[in-house]
C-alpha positions as CSV (number, residue, x, y, z in Angstrom):
1,M,-18.2,14.2,49.3
2,K,-18.6,13.6,53.4
3,K,-19.6,10.5,53.0
4,K,-17.0,9.1,50.5
5,I,-14.3,10.4,53.6
6,I,-16.9,8.7,56.1
7,W,-16.3,5.6,54.2
8,I,-12.6,5.8,54.0
9,I,-12.5,6.5,57.8
10,L,-14.3,3.1,58.1
11,L,-12.5,1.2,55.6
12,I,-8.8,2.8,57.6
13,G,-10.4,1.6,60.5
14,G,-11.3,-1.7,59.4
15,M,-7.4,-2.4,58.7
16,V,-6.6,-2.0,61.8
17,P,-7.3,-4.8,63.6
18,F,-5.6,-6.6,60.9
19,T,-1.9,-3.9,60.9
20,I,-1.6,-4.1,64.9
21,P,-0.8,-7.9,65.3
22,L,1.7,-7.3,62.6
23,V,3.0,-3.9,64.5
24,A,3.3,-6.2,67.9
25,G,5.1,-9.1,65.7
26,I,8.3,-7.0,64.8
27,Y,8.4,-5.5,67.9
28,D,8.3,-8.5,69.9
29,S,10.6,-10.6,67.3
30,I,13.2,-7.1,68.0
31,N,12.5,-6.9,71.9
32,G,11.6,-10.3,72.7
33,F,8.1,-12.1,73.3
34,G,7.7,-13.9,76.9
35,G,4.4,-14.8,75.9
36,L,1.8,-15.2,78.7
37,C,4.5,-15.7,81.5
38,F,4.4,-13.8,84.8
39,A,7.6,-14.7,86.6
40,A,11.2,-14.9,85.0
41,C,11.0,-16.3,82.1
42,E,13.2,-16.6,78.9
43,K,12.2,-14.3,76.4
44,S,12.3,-15.4,72.2
45,Y,13.3,-13.7,69.4
46,G,13.1,-13.2,65.8
47,L,10.4,-15.1,63.5
48,C,9.0,-17.4,66.7
49,A,8.2,-14.2,68.6
50,F,6.9,-13.0,65.5
51,I,4.6,-15.9,65.0
52,D,3.9,-16.5,68.8
53,S,3.0,-13.5,69.0
54,I,0.4,-12.8,66.0
55,Y,-0.8,-16.5,67.5
56,L,-1.3,-15.1,70.8
57,Y,-3.3,-11.7,69.9
58,S,-5.6,-13.7,67.1
59,F,-6.4,-16.4,69.4
60,I,-7.8,-13.8,72.4
61,F,-8.7,-10.9,70.0
62,W,-10.4,-12.9,66.9
63,P,-13.8,-11.0,67.1
64,S,-11.7,-8.0,66.0
65,Y,-10.8,-9.4,63.3
66,L,-14.4,-9.9,62.2
67,V,-15.3,-6.5,63.0
68,G,-12.8,-5.2,60.7
69,L,-13.5,-7.5,58.5
70,V,-17.4,-6.5,58.0
71,L,-16.1,-2.9,58.4
72,I,-13.8,-3.2,55.7
73,I,-16.8,-4.9,53.3
74,I,-19.4,-2.3,54.0
75,S,-17.2,0.3,53.3
76,V,-15.6,-1.5,50.1
77,I,-19.5,-1.7,48.6
78,K,-20.1,1.6,49.4
79,L,-16.9,3.3,48.0
80,R,-18.1,0.9,44.6
81,K,-21.5,2.1,44.3
82,K,-20.3,5.9,44.0
């Protein structure tokens, strides 16, 4: 029972790298997204900001997707065995 809870926690932990860019994209689409601009820049809103935010996150933090995918695969395999 305890091992099943551990694998479920790892499964949820593997989903986190995929949900962070979605939440950040929704936040940036509502509040505006300036990209990597440090001076006075024009912010974008809506679908453009959503896509740009996800693209920037994916470009910088792409290894987090690999770690999340490995955690998901391992935890699903272990949960299916039991």
